[in-house]
N, C-alpha and C positions, 0 to 999 in steps of 0.2 A: 552784514556790512557791505556796502557797495564798493566796487573796485575803484582804486585811486590811481592817479597817474601824475606825471610831472609835465611841465611845459604847457602845451595847448590845452590838455584836458585836466589840468590841475584843479582841485576842488576849490570852492569858495571858502571864505573864512569861517563859515558855519557848516554844521552837519545838515546837508540838504534832505536827509531822510528823517531827522528828528521830528519836525513838525508834521509831515505827512503821516508818519507812523502813529503819532498821537491822534491825529484826526481820524485815521483809519480805525484805531482802537475805539474811539468815541462813537463813530457812526456805523461800524460794522457793515452789514449787507446793504444798508441804505447808501453807502458810498457809491454804489452802482448807479445812483441817480444823478451823479455829477460828472460832467466832462469839462475839458479845458481845450480852448482853441485860440489860435492867433489868426486874425484876418490880416494878411500880410500887406506890406506897403503897396504892392501893385493893385490889390483890391480896393484899398482906401483911395489911391490916386485916381482910379477910374470910377469912383462913386458907387461901388458895388455893395457897400455894407447893407443898405436897406433890402436889396434883392437877395443877398445871402441870408439875412435874418428871416425873410419870408420863406425862402427855400427850406430852411431848417425847420421853421415852425410848422410848415405843411407836413412834415415828417415826424412831428411830435418832439422836436428838439428846440428848446426855447432858451434864448439868451437871458440870463438872470442879472448879470452885472458885467460892466466893462471898465477897462482902463485904456486910455489912449496915450501913446508916447513912443519914444525910441528906446529900445532896451540897451542897457549897458553891455559892452562887449563881454565882460566877465559873466554876466547872467546868461548871455547867449551860449557861451562855452559850456556852462552847466546845463542849460536846457538841452543842448544837442550832444552832450558828452557821450551817451551810450550809442547814439547813431555813429559818431566818429569812431568809437572803439570797435563797433561791429564792422564798419567798412574796412578798417585796418586789419582786423582779424580775417576778413575775407580776401585780403590781398589787394584791396582797392586803395587808391590814394585819394582821400577826400579833399575836395577843393575848399578847405575851410576858409581861406582868406576871402573868398567871394561872399560868404554868408554875412559876416558883420558889415562889409561894405554895402551889401544890398539893404540891410536894415537901417543904414545911415541915410538912404535916399529919401525917406519920408516916414511919417508916423504909421504905426501899426495899431490894431485893436486887439487887446487881450481880453478874453471873454470866458466867464463861467457859464456853462450850458447845462440845463437840467431837463429831465424827462422821466417817464415812468417805465422802468424796465419790463413790467408785466405787459404793458400795451405795446412796447417796442419789440418784445420777444428776445431782448438782449440788453446788456447794460449800455448806458449812454455812450461811453467811449467807443464801444464796438459798433454802435449804430453810426457814430460820426465817421469812423474809419470806412465803413461800408458805403456810406453815401458820398463821401468826398471823392473817391476814386484814386487811382495811382498818381504819384507825383510826376511820373513821366507822361507828359501830355499826349504823346503818340499812342499810349495804351489806354487812354480814356474812352468812355462810351457814353452815348446819350443817356441822360438821367444822373450821371455823376456830377457833383457840384463843380469840380474842376473843369470838366468838359463844358458844362452849360455856361460857365462864366469866363471861358476863354483862357485857361491856363496856358502859359507860353512854354515853360520848360521846368526842370526839376527845382530851379531856384524861384522863378516867378510863377508860382503854382497856387496862388490865391489864398490858401489856407493851410495851417498846420494844426493837427489835433493830437492829443495824447492817446495812447493805444489801449490802455486798460485803466480800471479804477485807481489802482495804486499809483501809476505814473501820472494820472490826471491830478491827483492830490499833490504829488511832488511838484509838478510843473505849475499848478495853480499857486502853490505856496511860494514860488519864486517871485510872483507878482502881487498876490493878494494877501491881506492879513487874515488871521484865523476867523475874526468876527465876520468878515464878508463871506468866507466859505461856509461857516456855520449857518449864517442867515439864508444862503441859497439852499443848503441842504434841508434846513428846517422847513422852508416853504415847500420844497419838493416832496418831502416826506408827508406833509400835510395835504398834498394834492393841490396846492395853490399854484395856478399858472402865473408865471412872471408877468408883470405889467410894464416891463422895460420898453421904452420908446427910443427910436433912433434919433440921436441928437441932430439938429439941423445941419451942423457943420460937417457931419459924416454923410449927409444925403446929397451933398454937392460934389460933383466930379471936378477935379483939377483939369483933367483931360479924359473924356469918355472914350476916346479912340486913339490912344498912343500907338506908336509903331509897334508891330509885332516883332517877335524874335527873328522871323524870316525877313521882315522888312529891313531890320537892322543889318542882317548878314548881306542882303542884296545891296544895301546902300554902301557897305564897306567894299563889296566886290566891285561895284561900279566905280568907286573912287580909286581902287587899286588898278583896275583896267585903264582908267583915264590917265593915271600917272604913268603907266607902262606905255600907253600910246604916245604920250608927250615925250617920253624918253626915247622911243624909237624915232620919232619925228626929229629930235635934236641930235640923233646919232649916238646917244648914250644908252647902248644896249645893256639890258640887265640892271636898270636903275632902281635897285632895291631900296635905296634911301628915299627916293621919291615915293615908292610904293608905301613904305612904312609911314612916311609923312602924311600921305593922303589918307591912310587908314586912321591916323590920329586925328586929322581934321574932320573926317566923317564922324568919328566918335564924339568929338567936341560939339558937333551940330545937333546931336540927339538931345531932346528936351530933358531937362533935369526934373526930378520929382521934388516938390516943395511942400 
């Protein structure tokens, strides 16, 4: 029985382990062939889906099926429930409010990913975790997916993946019907490589070079300094209202994801 909570981490109206447990019972060890990933809005916005698909395929990880859309806030709460619980148990204060806002910025790609554990030397979720690298961009290294595709920070970090076969089934079941999951696992167990092709609309970048996290910070700093300079020039020392107003204006000038 998974832990339950009220408020932010309250469960959905259905038991989110009933379907994954049923799938796990049906597929047994073959469940190790399936992973779940989200190519996050920043990756879609920058037109990186084809490159990410190729990166994964070169490492024996193949996208079998996708859905494109904006997840409902309640589904996001369930998706990240255990992460939030872990952070709070560690004494951290999770910035949950930012996550649903981030996913509202643009569409994401939800993907079933398959591979051969024997060839990989580990199950598919473990391989995805190893290849994606840490969510903190400062800790990434060449060869990590997040490093290679320019992850910005722990929110704008290109990709989310489930950590093990059981959680992969649970997270996949939040977005996909059982038939889709069964079909992906059937093909993987038979050794059939997926024939999925990147849809044309995902191959186009809305903006291939959006401002980086550091560009955004620098822009806000310049705006704040300019407001302070103008305040000094007018004799209004410590014009914090001008500073805050300038920061808000700088934020409004940032391009919106669409």
